[in-house]
N, C-alpha and C positions, 0 to 999 in steps of 0.2 A: 453402454453408451463411452461416446467417440472421445479420447483423453484429450481432443485441441477442441476447445471450448469458445465463443466469442461474447461479450454483453456490449449493448448500449445504455447509459444512464446520460439522465434529465437532475440538473440542480434544480434545486427548490428554493434555493436563497441568494441566488442572481441567475443573468440569464447564460446558460451555458449546456457541455453536453461532455461523456467522455466515452471515446469506444475503447475497449480492452479486449487481449487476446491473447488464449494460456494454450504454448504449445510445449509437447515433450519430446525431448531430445533421449539419444542414446545415453548420455551422463547428466542434462540437468532438466530444467522448468524455464521456460521463457515466458514473461507479461512483455508484450508492445503495447502502448498504448498508445491516445491521442485526446490531450484536454486543451476545449474550446471554451473560455469561459471570460464573464468580464470581472475586471475588480478595477475599483477606483474610477471607474469610469472609460479605463482602458482597456480596450479587447486582449486578448491573451493566447497565445497556442503554443502547446507545451506538448513534443512529443517524448517518451518516453518507453525505457526498457527495465527491465529486473531480470536478470539471471540467478536460479539457485540450484543448488546441488540437490538430487534423489531426493535429499531428507526434507528438504525444502528451507536450508541455511542460505542468503542471502551472499551472495557472490561476488556480485556486479552490478552496479543499475549505474544508466546515463538521462539527464535528463539534459533535452535540449529546445531551443524555441525562445517566442520573443514574450516581456509582459511589459505590452505599449513599446517602445519605442527603445528596452534594454535586452541586450540578447542576453541568453540563459545559453550554459553550455556547461553543464554539470558532471563531471565523472567519480562514481565513488565505487569501492573496493572493499573486500574483506578477505583475508585470507584465514586457513584452516584453524590458526591461532586465534582467531577472530581479532585482528587487528587492519582497525577502520582507515582507508586515507580515503580525505575528499580532495579531487585533483592534484594526487601524487603526494602530500603531505599528511602522516599521520594525525590521525585525529583520537588523540588515549582518553578524553571524556564519553566515547560509545566502545570504548574497549569492552571484549567480550559480548556485545549487543550479538543477538543472531539474526534478527529478521531487520530490511529498510523501509522504512513509513514514509510515504510521499505525503506529505501534509496537505495536498491537494487534489488527491484523490482518494478515492475509496478501494482502488485495486489492492492495495498492499494487503489488506486485510485479510486476504485470501491467505496469503503466508502463513501466520500462526494458526489460522484455522484449519488449513493442509498439515500443519509439522506437527501440532499438538493432538489433533486426532480426538477430542473431547468424549467422553459419554456424557448422557444428558443429567446434569447436577455436579457436574465436575467445572472447577476453576481451577486456571494456572496464571501464574505472571511472566510475563514476558520483559527481556529489556531491547527496546528497538534504536536503531540508527534513526534519528528525525529527521528529516529534512523539511526544513521551515519554510513554508512559504510567506512572503514574497523574499525574505533574505537570501533564502538558499544554504544558509547556515546546516551545520550538523549537530545535533545537541542529541542528548541521551533522554528516551523517553519510557519509563516504568508504566507498560500498561498490564490490563488481566481481564482475560475472556474466561466468561462464567457460560457454560453449554446448558443453557433454561427449555428446550427442545429440540423435536428432531432438527428444527432447520432456524433454530432461533438461540442468539446468544445475546447477552450484556455486557460489553465496552466498558472499560472502565481507565481513563489515564489521568497522572496530576495524584494521584494518592485520593483518587474519588473525587473529583473536582471537577472531571467531564465523563457523565456518564451515556451511554448512546445504548439505545435497542437494533441490534442485527436481525435481519431475517436474510439467510443465504436461500441459494439453487443446493440442488443436490452433490456438486461439485467443490460450493464453500466461497462461490462469488456473492457481494453482500448482494440482495435485492432492492432492500432499504436501509439507510442507514439516517438515524435520529432524526427524518423527516427533512433533510438536506440531499440526499440523494435516492432516488426510483430508478428501477430498470422498467425502460422501455422497451428493449427487443433482447434476445440472447439466444444460441444456437450451441 
């Protein structure tokens, strides 16, 4: 199996699609994607990239594009001490988080799924630096992943107030996510 993979998702809660690609490099992993969707009657186009070290800890993320007429250009960094910055400003509320979670995308579920490598029946909590859409604020989000089968997980956040069933492919890409996203093509 090639370590360079790509996927195309369709949104079901609103018109939209998203494409993402995962590439392995010598010292890091890189996810790059583009999300095109409708929000409040406005077209949105968001390009993103997420770079992780070899252990799948987020190092850098960037989101650029448009939400209607509003231009978006966000940069997120995390150092080895897990100090996070949003556009250069330290965000102490997400200190210690390992993963970035892009609220508008299913792609970042891949990060804890690959990093945790849970056995069937195992559950783990993670702290994520959650980039909210459409405010693009960075907030702490405690999440839990429970592996329920060879390619299935239960995802929880908000202390269990949000629960979603995830089906993933052999590499960890979500194939279906809570009835909101479904994969249409992958390589």
